[in-house]
C-alpha positions in Angstrom: 42.8 -1.7 24.4 40.8 -4.3 22.4 39.5 -5.8 25.7 38.2 -2.4 26.8 36.5 -1.8 23.4 35.0 -5.3 23.5 33.4 -4.7 26.9 31.9 -1.4 25.7 30.0 -3.5 23.2 29.1 -6.1 25.8 27.5 -3.3 27.9 25.4 -2.4 24.9 24.5 -5.8 23.7 25.4 -8.3 26.4 23.8 -11.7 26.9 20.7 -11.7 29.1 21.5 -11.4 32.7 22.5 -14.7 34.3 22.3 -16.6 31.0 25.0 -19.3 30.7 25.9 -20.8 27.4 27.0 -24.4 26.8 28.7 -26.1 23.8 25.9 -24.7 21.6 27.1 -21.2 22.2 26.1 -20.1 18.7 22.4 -19.8 19.7 20.5 -17.0 18.0 19.7 -13.9 20.1 17.7 -10.8 20.1 18.0 -8.0 22.7 17.2 -4.3 23.1 19.5 -1.8 24.7 19.9 2.0 25.2 22.9 2.9 23.0 26.0 4.8 24.0 29.0 5.8 21.9 31.8 3.2 21.7 35.0 2.7 19.7 35.1 0.3 16.8 35.7 -3.4 16.8 35.4 -6.0 14.1 32.2 -8.1 14.5 32.5 -11.9 14.6 28.8 -12.4 14.1 26.2 -11.3 11.6 24.1 -8.6 13.3 21.0 -6.7 12.2 20.1 -3.4 14.0 16.6 -2.0 14.3 16.3 1.5 15.9 13.1 1.8 18.0 13.7 5.3 19.4 15.9 8.3 18.9 18.8 8.7 16.5 22.3 7.4 16.3 25.3 7.5 13.9 27.4 4.4 13.5 30.5 3.6 11.5 30.8 0.5 9.4 34.2 0.0 7.6 34.8 3.7 8.1 31.6 5.0 6.5 29.3 6.9 8.9 25.6 5.9 8.8 22.8 7.9 10.6 19.9 5.8 11.7 16.5 7.1 12.7 13.4 5.6 14.1 12.6 2.2 12.4 15.8 2.2 10.3 17.4 -1.1 9.8 21.1 -1.8 9.3 22.8 -5.1 8.6 26.4 -5.6 9.8 28.1 -8.6 8.1 30.6 -10.6 10.1 34.1 -9.2 9.7 32.8 -5.6 9.5 34.3 -3.0 11.9 31.5 -1.4 13.8 31.4 1.6 16.2 28.7 3.9 17.7 29.8 7.4 16.9 26.9 9.2 18.6 23.6 8.3 20.1 20.7 10.7 20.9 18.3 8.9 23.2 18.7 5.8 20.9 17.1 2.6 21.8 18.1 -0.2 19.5 17.2 -3.9 19.0 19.8 -6.3 17.7 19.3 -9.7 16.1 22.5 -11.7 16.2 23.6 -14.8 14.2 27.0 -16.4 15.0 29.0 -17.4 12.0 28.8 -21.1 12.7 25.0 -20.9 12.6 24.9 -19.0 9.3 27.5 -21.4 7.8 25.6 -24.4 8.8 22.3 -23.0 7.4 24.1 -22.1 4.1 25.9 -25.5 4.0 29.2 -23.7 3.4 27.9 -21.6 0.5 29.1 -18.0 0.4 26.7 -15.4 1.8 27.0 -11.6 1.8 23.9 -9.6 2.7 23.1 -5.9 2.4 20.3 -4.1 4.3 20.5 -0.3 5.0 17.1 1.4 5.1 18.7 4.8 5.8 20.4 4.9 2.4 18.5 2.3 0.3 15.3 3.8 -1.2 14.6 0.9 -3.6 13.0 -1.2 -0.9 10.3 -0.5 1.7 11.9 -2.8 4.3 8.4 -3.5 5.6 9.0 -7.2 5.7 12.0 -6.8 8.0 10.2 -4.1 10.1 7.2 -6.4 10.6 9.5 -9.2 12.0 11.3 -6.8 14.3 8.1 -5.4 15.7 7.0 -9.0 16.4 10.3 -9.8 18.1 10.2 -6.6 20.1 6.7 -7.5 21.4 7.9 -11.0 22.4 11.0 -9.5 24.1 9.1 -7.0 26.1 6.2 -9.1 27.1 6.8 -12.8 26.4 3.7 -14.7 25.4 5.4 -18.1 25.2 6.9 -20.4 27.9 10.1 -21.0 26.0 12.4 -19.1 23.7 11.3 -21.4 20.8 9.0 -18.7 19.5 11.8 -16.0 19.5 14.2 -18.4 17.8 11.6 -19.2 15.1 11.2 -15.4 14.4 14.9 -15.0 14.3 15.2 -17.8 11.8 12.4 -16.3 9.7 14.2 -13.0 9.8 17.4 -14.7 8.5 15.5 -16.5 5.8 14.0 -13.2 4.7 17.4 -11.7 4.5 18.8 -14.6 2.5 15.9 -14.6 0.1 15.5 -10.8 -0.4 18.7 -9.0 0.7 21.5 -11.2 -0.6 24.2 -9.9 -2.8 25.4 -12.4 -5.4 29.1 -12.9 -5.9 28.9 -11.5 -9.4 27.4 -8.2 -8.0 30.3 -7.5 -5.7 32.4 -6.0 -8.5 29.8 -3.2 -8.9 30.4 -2.1 -5.3 34.1 -1.4 -5.1 37.6 -1.7 -6.5 39.6 -4.9 -6.7 41.1 -4.6 -3.2 37.6 -4.1 -1.7 36.4 -7.2 -3.4 39.4 -9.2 -2.2 38.9 -7.9 1.3 35.3 -9.0 1.4 36.3 -12.4 0.2 39.1 -12.6 2.9 36.8 -11.6 5.7 34.0 -13.9 4.6 36.5 -16.8 4.5 37.9 -16.0 8.0 34.4 -15.9 9.5 33.4 -19.2 8.0 36.6 -20.9 9.1 37.5 -19.1 12.3 37.3 -22.3 14.4 39.5 -24.2 12.0 43.2 -23.9 11.1 43.6 -20.8 9.0 46.7 -20.3 6.9 47.1 -17.3 4.6 48.8 -19.3 1.8 45.8 -21.7 1.6 43.4 -18.7 1.3 45.7 -17.1 -1.3 45.7 -20.3 -3.3 41.9 -20.5 -3.2 41.7 -17.0 -4.4 44.3 -17.4 -7.2 46.6 -14.7 -5.9 50.0 -14.8 -4.2 50.2 -14.9 -0.4 52.3 -11.7 -0.4 49.6 -9.8 -2.5 46.9 -11.0 -0.1 48.9 -10.0 2.9 49.6 -6.6 1.5 45.9 -6.0 0.8 44.9 -7.2 4.2 47.5 -5.1 6.1 46.5 -2.0 4.1 42.8 -2.4 4.9 43.0 -3.4 8.6 46.4 -2.1 9.8 47.3 -5.5 11.3 48.8 -8.7 10.0 46.5 -11.6 9.0 47.7 -13.9 11.8 47.2 -11.2 14.5 43.7 -10.4 13.1 42.6 -14.0 13.3 44.1 -14.4 16.8 42.3 -11.3 18.2 38.9 -12.5 16.8 39.5 -15.9 18.4 40.3 -14.3 21.7 37.0 -12.3 21.4 35.1 -15.5 21.1 37.0 -17.0 24.0 36.3 -13.9 26.3 32.6 -14.3 25.5 32.6 -18.0 26.4 34.6 -17.4 29.6 32.0 -14.8 30.8 28.9 -16.6 29.8 29.5 -20.4 30.0 30.9 -23.0 32.4 33.2 -24.7 29.9 36.7 -25.3 31.1 39.6 -23.4 29.5 40.7 -26.4 27.4 37.3 -26.8 25.9 37.2 -23.0 25.2 40.6 -23.1 23.5 39.5 -26.0 21.2 36.2 -24.4 20.4 37.8 -21.1 19.4 40.3 -22.7 17.0 43.5 -22.8 19.0 45.8 -25.8 18.4 46.6 -26.3 22.1 46.0 -24.8 25.6 49.6 -23.4 25.5 48.9 -21.5 22.3 45.7 -20.2 23.8 47.4 -19.0 27.0 50.1 -17.2 25.0 47.6 -15.5 22.7 45.3 -14.6 25.5 48.0 -12.9 27.6 49.3 -11.0 24.5 45.9 -9.5 23.8 44.3 -9.1 27.2 47.4 -8.6 29.3 46.7 -11.5 31.8 46.2 -15.3 31.6 42.8 -16.8 31.0 42.6 -18.2 34.5 43.3 -14.9 36.1 40.9 -13.2 33.8 38.0 -15.5 34.6 38.6 -15.2 38.3 38.8 -11.4 38.2 35.7 -10.7 36.1 33.6 -13.4 37.9 34.2 -11.6 41.2 32.0 -8.7 39.9 29.6 -10.8 37.9 26.8 -11.0 40.4 26.8 -7.2 40.9 27.0 -6.5 37.2 24.3 -9.0 36.4 22.0 -7.4 39.0 22.6 -3.9 37.5 22.0 -5.2 34.0 18.8 -6.9 35.0 17.5 -3.7 36.6 18.4 -1.7 33.5 16.7 -4.3 31.3 13.5 -4.2 33.4 13.4 -0.4 33.4 13.8 -0.4 29.6 11.1 -3.0 29.1 8.7 -1.0 31.4 9.4 2.2 29.3 8.8 0.4 26.0 5.7 -1.3 27.5 4.2 2.2 28.3 4.8 3.2 24.7 2.9 0.3 23.3 5.8 -1.8 21.8 4.4 -4.9 23.4 1.7 -5.0 20.7 2.7 -7.6 18.2 3.6 -6.7 14.6 0.8 -9.1 13.7 -1.8 -6.6 14.8 -2.3 -3.1 16.0 -5.2 -1.7 18.0 -7.5 1.4 17.9 -10.0 2.2 20.5 -13.2 4.3 20.0 -15.8 5.4 22.5 -19.2 6.7 21.3 -21.8 8.0 23.8 -25.2 8.1 22.0 -26.6 10.6 24.6 -24.0 13.1 23.4 -24.3 12.3 19.7 -26.0 14.7 17.4 -26.6 12.5 14.3 -26.4 14.1 10.9 -28.2 12.9 7.7 -26.2 10.5 5.5 -26.1 11.5 1.8 -25.1 8.4 -0.1 -23.5 10.4 -3.0 -21.6 7.2 -4.1 -24.8 5.4 -5.0 -26.5 8.0 -7.2 -24.7 7.4 -10.5 -22.7 4.8 -12.4 -20.4 5.3 -15.4 -21.3 2.8 -18.2 -19.1 3.9 -21.2 -20.0 5.3 -24.6 -23.6 5.3 -25.7 -23.0 2.6 -28.4 -21.8 0.2 -25.7 -25.0 0.8 -23.8 -27.0 -0.4 -26.8 -25.6 -4.0 -26.4 -27.6 -6.7 -24.6 -24.7 -7.7 -22.3 -24.2 -4.2 -21.1 -27.9 -3.6 -20.6 -28.1 -6.8 -18.5 -25.3 -5.5 -16.2 -27.0 -2.1 -15.9 -30.2 -3.7 -14.8 -28.4 -5.9 -12.3 -26.6 -2.8 -10.9 -29.8 -0.9 -10.6 -31.5 -3.8 -8.8 -28.6 -4.4 -6.3 -27.2 -0.9 -5.8 -30.2 1.3 -6.7 -28.4 3.7 -8.9 -30.6 6.5 -10.3 -28.4 7.9 -13.1 -26.4 6.2 -15.8 -23.6 8.3 -17.2 -22.4 7.8 -20.7 -20.5 9.7 -23.5 -19.9 9.8 -27.2 -23.6 10.5 -28.0 -22.6 11.9 -31.4 -20.2 9.2 -32.4 -19.7 7.5 -35.8 -21.0 4.2 -34.4 -24.4 5.8 -33.6 -24.8 6.8 -37.3 -26.6 10.1 -36.5 -25.0 12.2 -39.2 -22.2 12.3 -41.7 -21.2 15.7 -40.2 -21.5 17.4 -43.6 -25.3 17.5 -44.3 -27.5 19.9 -42.3 -31.0 18.8 -41.4 -30.7 15.1 -42.2 -30.2 13.1 -38.9 -30.9 9.6 -37.8 -31.5 9.2 -34.1 -32.8 5.6 -34.2 -29.9 4.0 -32.4 -29.8 6.8 -29.8 -33.5 6.5 -29.1 -33.3 2.7 -28.9 -30.7 3.0 -26.1 -32.5 5.8 -24.3 -35.8 3.9 -24.5 -34.1 1.1 -22.5 -33.1 3.5 -19.8 -36.5 5.3 -19.6 -38.4 2.0 -19.6 -36.5 0.9 -16.5 -36.8 4.2 -14.7 -33.2 5.1 -15.1 -32.1 8.7 -15.7 -29.5 9.5 -18.4 -26.4 11.5 -17.4 -25.3 12.6 -20.8 -21.8 13.8 -21.6 -22.1 15.8 -24.9 -18.4 16.2 -25.4 -16.0 14.1 -27.5 -14.0 11.2 -26.1 -11.8 8.5 -27.7 -12.5 4.8 -27.2 -9.3 3.6 -25.4 -8.0 0.7 -23.4 -4.9 1.4 -21.3 -2.5 -1.5 -20.7 -0.8 -2.6 -17.5 2.3 -0.8 -18.8 0.4 2.5 -19.0 0.2 2.7 -22.8 -2.9 2.5 -25.0 -3.5 -1.0 -26.4 -6.5 0.4 -28.3 -7.2 4.0 -29.2 -9.8 5.3 -31.6 -11.4 8.7 -32.1 -15.2 8.1 -32.6 -16.6 11.6 -32.7 -18.3 12.7 -35.9 -16.1 15.3 -37.6 -18.7 18.1 -38.1 -17.8 20.3 -41.0 -19.1 23.5 -39.5 -20.4 25.1 -36.3 -23.8 25.6 -38.0 -24.2 21.9 -38.7 -23.3 21.0 -35.1 -25.6 23.6 -33.6 -28.5 22.5 -35.9 -27.9 18.9 -34.9 -27.9 19.6 -31.2 -31.0 21.8 -31.4 -32.9 19.1 -33.4 -31.6 16.5 -30.9 -33.2 18.3 -27.9 -36.4 18.9 -29.8 -36.7 15.2 -30.7 -35.9 14.2 -27.0 -38.8 16.3 -25.8 -41.1 15.0 -28.5 -40.3 11.4 -27.7 -40.0 11.4 -23.9 -41.8 14.6 -22.8 -40.6 17.8 -21.1 -41.3 16.4 -17.6 -39.1 13.3 -18.2 -36.2 15.1 -19.9 -36.2 17.8 -17.2 -35.0 15.1 -14.8 -31.9 14.3 -16.8 -28.4 15.6 -16.5 -26.4 17.1 -19.4 -22.7 17.7 -19.2 -20.2 19.2 -21.6 -16.8 17.6 -21.0 -13.8 19.6 -22.2 -11.8 16.4 -23.0 -9.8 17.3 -26.1 -11.9 20.3 -26.8 -9.8 23.2 -25.6 -6.1 22.4 -26.0 -5.8 20.8 -29.4 -7.2 22.5 -32.5 -7.7 19.0 -34.1 -10.0 17.8 -31.3 -12.7 20.4 -31.5 -16.5 19.6 -31.5 -16.7 21.0 -35.0 -14.4 22.6 -37.6 -14.0 26.3 -37.5 -11.2 28.8 -37.7 -12.7 30.6 -34.7 -13.6 27.6 -32.6 -14.0 28.5 -28.9 -15.1 26.1 -26.2 -16.8 28.8 -24.2 -19.0 29.7 -27.1 -20.1 26.0 -27.4 -20.7 25.9 -23.7 -22.8 29.1 -23.8 -24.9 27.7 -26.7 -25.6 24.3 -25.2 -26.5 25.8 -21.8 -28.9 28.3 -23.5 -30.7 25.6 -25.5 -31.1 23.4 -22.4 -32.4 26.2 -20.3 -34.9 27.2 -23.0 -36.2 23.7 -23.9 -35.9 21.7 -20.6 -35.4 24.2 -17.8 -35.6 21.5 -15.1 -32.6 19.6 -16.4 -29.2 20.1 -14.9 -26.3 21.3 -17.1 -22.6 21.5 -16.1 -19.0 20.5 -16.7 -16.2 20.3 -17.5 -14.9 17.0 -16.0 -11.5 18.5 -15.5 -8.3 17.0 -14.1 -6.4 18.8 -11.3 -3.9 20.3 -11.1 -3.3 20.0 -14.8 -6.5 21.9 -15.8 -6.4 24.6 -13.1 -5.3 27.5 -15.3 -7.9 26.6 -17.9 -10.7 26.3 -15.3 -9.9 29.7 -13.7 -10.1 31.4 -17.1 -13.1 29.4 -18.3 -15.2 29.7 -15.1 -14.5 33.4 -15.0 -16.0 33.7 -18.5 -19.0 31.8 -17.4 -19.7 34.1 -14.5 -19.1 37.3 -16.5 -21.1 35.9 -19.5 -24.1 34.7 -17.5 -23.5 31.1 -18.4 -23.1 29.7 -14.8 -23.5 25.9 -14.6 -25.8 24.0 -12.3 -22.9 21.9 -11.3 -19.1 21.8 -11.7 -17.6 18.4 -12.5 -14.1 16.9 -12.0 -12.3 13.6 -12.4 -10.8 12.2 -9.2 -7.8 9.9 -9.7 -4.7 9.7 -7.6 -2.4 11.5 -10.0 -0.4 14.6 -9.0 -0.1 16.4 -12.3 -0.9 16.6 -15.9 -1.1 14.2 -18.8 1.6 12.3 -20.8 2.2 12.1 -24.5 -0.8 9.9 -25.0 -3.1 12.4 -23.1 -3.3 10.1 -20.1 -2.8 11.3 -16.5 0.6 10.6 -15.1 2.7 11.2 -12.0 0.8 8.5 -10.0 0.5 8.8 -6.2 1.1 5.4 -4.7 0.3 6.6 -1.2 -3.3 7.6 -2.0 -3.1 10.6 0.3 -3.9 13.4 -2.2 -7.6 12.9 -3.0 -8.9 15.0 -0.1 -6.6 17.9 -1.1 -7.7 17.6 -4.7 -11.4 18.0 -3.7 -10.5 20.9 -1.5 -8.7 22.5 -4.5 -11.8 21.9 -6.6 -13.9 23.9 -4.0 -11.2 26.6 -3.8 -11.3 27.1 -7.6 -15.0 27.3 -7.6 -15.0 29.9 -4.7 -12.3 31.9 -6.4 -14.2 32.1 -9.7 -17.6 32.9 -8.2 -19.1 29.4 -8.5 -19.0 28.6 -4.8 -22.7 28.1 -4.7 -22.7 25.4 -7.4 -22.9 21.7 -6.8 -19.7 19.7 -7.1 -19.9 16.4 -9.0 -17.0 13.9 -9.2 -18.0 12.3 -12.4 -15.3 9.7 -12.5 -13.6 8.2 -9.5 -11.2 5.2 -9.0 -7.8 4.2 -7.6 -6.4 4.1 -11.2 -7.1 5.3 -14.7 -5.7 2.0 -16.1 -8.2 -0.6 -17.2 -5.5 -3.3 -17.3 -4.5 -3.1 -13.7 -5.2 -6.1 -11.5 -5.6 -3.9 -8.4 -9.0 -3.1 -9.9 -10.1 -6.7 -9.5 -8.8 -7.1 -6.0 -9.8 -6.3 -2.4 -7.4 -3.5 -2.6 -9.9 -1.5 -4.6 -12.8 -2.3 -2.4 -10.9 -1.1 0.7 -9.8 2.0 -1.2 -13.3 2.9 -2.3 -14.7 2.6 1.3 -11.8 4.4 2.9 -12.0 7.3 0.5 -15.8 7.5 0.8 -15.3 8.0 4.5 -12.5 10.4 4.0 -14.4 12.5 1.5 -17.6 12.4 3.5 -19.9 15.3 2.4 -17.3 17.1 0.4 -19.1 16.6 -2.9 -22.7 16.2 -4.1 -22.1 13.2 -6.3 -19.3 10.6 -6.8 -19.6 8.3 -9.8 -17.4 5.2 -9.6 -15.6 4.3 -12.8 -17.2 2.0 -14.0 -20.2 -0.4 -14.0 -19.0 -3.2 -16.2 -15.8 -4.6 -17.7 -17.5 -4.6 -21.1 -16.5 -0.9 -21.1 -13.0 -2.0 -22.1 -13.3 -5.3 -23.8 -10.7 -5.6 -26.6 -8.5 -8.2 -28.2 -6.2 -8.4 -25.2 -9.1 -9.0 -22.7 -9.6 -12.8 -23.2 -9.3 -13.9 -19.5 -12.0 -14.1 -16.9 -10.4 -11.0 -15.3 -8.2 -8.5 -17.1 -7.7 -5.7 -14.6 -10.8 -3.9 -15.9 -12.4 -0.9 -14.0 -15.9 -2.5 -13.9 -17.8 -3.5 -10.8 -18.9 -6.6 -12.7 -16.7 -8.9 -14.8 -17.7 -9.7 -18.4 -19.1 -13.0 -17.0 -21.4 -11.0 -14.6 -19.3 -11.9 -11.5 -19.4 -9.3 -8.8 -16.0 -7.9 -8.0 -14.9 -6.7 -4.5 -15.5 -3.1 -5.6 -19.2 -4.0 -6.2 -19.6 -5.3 -2.7 -17.8 -2.2 -1.3 -20.5 0.0 -2.8 -23.2 -2.5 -1.6 -21.9 -2.1 1.9 -21.9 1.7 1.6 -25.5 1.6 0.2 -26.7 -0.6 3.1 -25.6 1.8 5.8 -28.1 3.7 7.9 -29.5 7.1 7.1 -28.1 8.8 10.2 -24.3 9.3 10.9 -23.3 9.0 14.6 -19.5 8.8 14.3 -16.7 8.2 11.9 -13.0 7.6 12.2 -10.0 6.6 10.2 -11.2 3.0 9.9 -14.9 3.1 10.5 -18.3 4.7 9.9 -21.1 4.3 12.5 -24.6 4.9 11.2 -28.2 4.0 12.1 -31.8 4.1 11.0 -34.5 5.7 13.0 -35.8 2.8 15.1 -33.9 0.3 13.0 -30.6 -0.6 14.7 -27.0 0.4 14.0 -24.7 -0.2 11.0 -20.9 -0.2 11.7 -18.8 -0.2 8.6 -15.1 -1.0 9.3 -12.2 -1.1 6.8 -8.5 -1.5 6.7 -7.0 0.0 3.6 -3.2 -0.2 3.0 -1.3 1.3 0.1 1.1 -0.6 -2.0 4.5 -0.6 -0.4 6.9 2.1 -1.6 9.3 -0.3 -3.2 6.6 -1.2 -5.7 5.3 2.3 -6.3 6.6 2.4 -9.8 4.3 -0.4 -10.9 1.3 0.2 -8.6 -0.7 1.9 -11.3 0.2 -0.7 -14.0 -0.2 -4.0 -12.1 -0.1 -7.0 -14.4 -1.0 -10.4 -13.0 2.6 -11.5 -12.5 3.4 -8.4 -10.5 0.2 -8.5 -8.6 1.0 -12.0 -7.3 4.1 -10.6 -5.6 2.5 -7.5 -4.2 3.2 -6.3 -0.7 1.5 -3.6 1.3 2.9 -0.9 3.5 0.8 -2.0 6.5 0.4 -5.7 6.7 -0.5 -6.1 10.3 -4.0 -7.1 11.5 -6.0 -4.1 12.8 -8.1 -4.6 15.9 -10.9 -2.0 16.4 -12.3 -1.8 19.9 -15.6 0.0 20.3 -17.3 1.2 23.5 -20.9 2.2 22.7 -22.5 4.0 25.7 -26.3 4.5 26.1 -27.2 2.4 23.1 -30.5 3.1 21.4 -31.3 -0.6 21.8 -30.4 -2.4 25.1 -30.3 -5.9 26.4 -29.6 -8.8 24.1 -28.8 -7.8 20.6 -28.0 -9.6 17.4 -24.9 -8.8 15.4 -24.9 -9.8 11.7 -21.5 -9.4 10.2 -20.7 -9.3 6.5 -17.1 -9.9 5.6 -15.3 -8.8 2.4 -11.7 -10.0 2.1 -9.4 -12.3 0.1 -11.4 -15.4 1.2 -14.9 -13.9 1.1 -16.1 -12.0 -2.0 -12.9 -11.9 -4.1 -13.3 -13.5 -7.5 -9.6 -12.7 -8.2 -8.5 -14.8 -5.2 -11.0 -17.5 -6.2 -9.5 -17.5 -9.7 -6.1 -18.1 -8.1 -7.3 -21.5 -7.0 -7.7 -22.3 -10.7 -4.0 -21.3 -11.2 -5.2 -18.2 -13.1 -6.1 -20.4 -16.0 -7.2 -18.3 -19.0 -9.7 -20.7 -20.4 -12.5 -21.8 -18.0 -15.6 -23.6 -19.0 -19.1 -22.4 -18.1 -19.4 -24.6 -15.0 -16.1 -23.2 -13.6 -17.3 -19.7 -14.1 -20.6 -20.5 -12.4 -18.7 -21.9 -9.5 -16.6 -18.8 -9.2 -19.7 -16.7 -9.4 -21.4 -18.7 -6.6 -18.4 -18.6 -4.2 -17.3 -15.1 -4.8 -19.6 -13.5 -2.2 -19.0 -11.9 1.1 -19.0 -14.1 4.2 -21.8 -13.8 6.8 -21.5 -14.4 10.5 -24.2 -13.9 13.2 -24.0 -13.8 17.0 -25.5 -12.4 20.2 -24.2 -9.6 22.4 -25.6 -7.9 25.5 -25.3 -4.4 26.8 -24.5 -4.0 30.5 -26.8 -2.5 33.0 -25.9 1.0 31.9 -26.6 0.3 28.3 -23.0 0.0 27.2 -21.9 -2.3 24.5 -18.3 -3.5 23.9 -17.3 -4.7 20.4 -14.0 -5.9 18.9 -13.4 -6.3 15.2 -10.2 -7.7 13.7 -9.4 -6.8 10.1 -6.7 -8.0 7.8 -5.2 -5.6 5.3 -7.7 -4.7 2.6 -10.6 -6.2 4.5 -14.0 -4.5 4.9 -16.7 -5.6 7.3 -20.3 -4.3 7.8 -21.9 -5.0 11.1 -25.7 -4.7 11.6 -26.6 -4.5 15.3 -30.2 -4.9 16.1 
């Protein structure tokens, strides 16, 4: 019976056809087979299964487990394993004999646990990556020897030991006392199977009586201890007899039998014939079986080859063909490069912030600077109680700076707290700055006077080019956060008044709002925009915030329910358009006034290449869905507080406090430098050109934070960031075939590279050990080296004007190719 079951498993996971094994029969192995149902048998080796295709249900220690595509299941040595059902299942198996594991662990106890079908706390991307790599090598070997495969198997084992090990103290959480004892017994047997095994010795080591241990063992396995050990040893002997040229005496000694006579008796008891007779009988059919197995293996490899499994886990490939004779180019509207958020107006009055604004204008050519808290206590305009006595000196000083440098104000007239959000998602600093106006009359008088003074100082023509916004933040859902004190305060009435004043005094200026957050604000917006249409107070634009949050705000009025997959932004913009259409504002422009991968300004993803890849990929995804997208924000000075004493603090600025360009800055620079005509776009590229000026190919490889870390993806402190893993960690190869190129013959390709080694101040800082205190020379060095890399080369089109290009991108890498 046991022999029949064993050979069912051999058919599923046998040794490679014709492979003989010598004294080192504990070599590592990896193989792929089509699965068939088979009865259970106790495993003598540590095995890890990886399902490539189909679905199958297996049983481990009596528990059914259903595996689906790319699921991983680890089977510890000593575990009973059976295939209950298999629906077109193709499975890879990495195998580690007990002696190998024991030698690596130097006798230390080792119990591992990996089950992706039931364990949602891990992403298993590290194991899947290695299995993809081994699968590619198995199907289409790239090396002359099996050394490469063995190295991958050892790396897989090391990953399991480091990341999937269960410590002895954790066993008690997983089962009752008998289960714990059983695990210890099986572990002991597997580690000493080739030595003399006596139950009393094991009982003494476990501090229990031999009778107690025997009773537990018989209850769990249905057989006596000595019979169990004997059958496992016979299994090993059968494997050696089929796959090696060792003589029977050598096999007996290697499998733990005390003598040849004891081996012969045990073998006949289990198998039903002597070892010599068995070897002769089964070797008679070996050549035919080996030939059949080889044909099956070749057919399976061919099938997997056609499905693309030969591509290594280290990279994956996408191919694109563009025929310029068939392209109808469309104009490129660079909506990401029109406006930058800079913070509250008082912050803009500081020299360091102004320096950053001018640098951003020079490098990125922003036209509008968006700011808020115009009527804040810091600007000292009014005490909020006295009508007619206002001081606009600080406001005008700041606006003078913008106008003098040909920058246009984008002015949010609503109220907004000054806040810094920590890596834990809580406010480290929170202060309301808005002037508490005593009455509606005072507020309306102030605003009317403010518009009049603006026109008097800058002229109607200039102010008519500005943008005014009334943000609803805090002004519609909390009676204590209104723009002025009134028993009958209504946000719509404020909106109607502001719009009317702007239309009368500066009819060319744009007015809109309300910088809402979806889906949290949808009920408010439908009601509010309906009032605007019915009351004749239609805005020139509708504004929203775009952050990857699924719903609402938390107790601190901060967005929550973070989306770590970053797949919802496109749907959010569509919903913005839907709400506008449903309320009669479909003809209005859509402004995304704040946009980032996170609302947190203490999140080190903001400082990394993750953010730059995110911004570029989302710019491509949201192509032409809005009329303006304002990145949050221009400078880290927007959130400089007592806790921001390092060179980087996870701030949302494009520039660090020390004026070092962060990867997000270079992402926008790449977008800005694209051509004015769009020829093609895909999931990982944008192809643009300039009339008569060559081609610009922007390529990017964005990968989300792996699901096992999703709970901290929006609150990434430096310690967590240093351990970060991404869902897709393979290299991406993009292959382009460009037919009938506008320019033919020999061409120059200038490639700008943005990755962890080129243009990342955060990775540069890591070479300083993330030291908090750097001197000025250190900072200047980081500033000098944190720039994108540049490569140049020559390419040539063929006689038909076709150009072939290949670009390889690491995760979170962005590259801009200028072909001219």
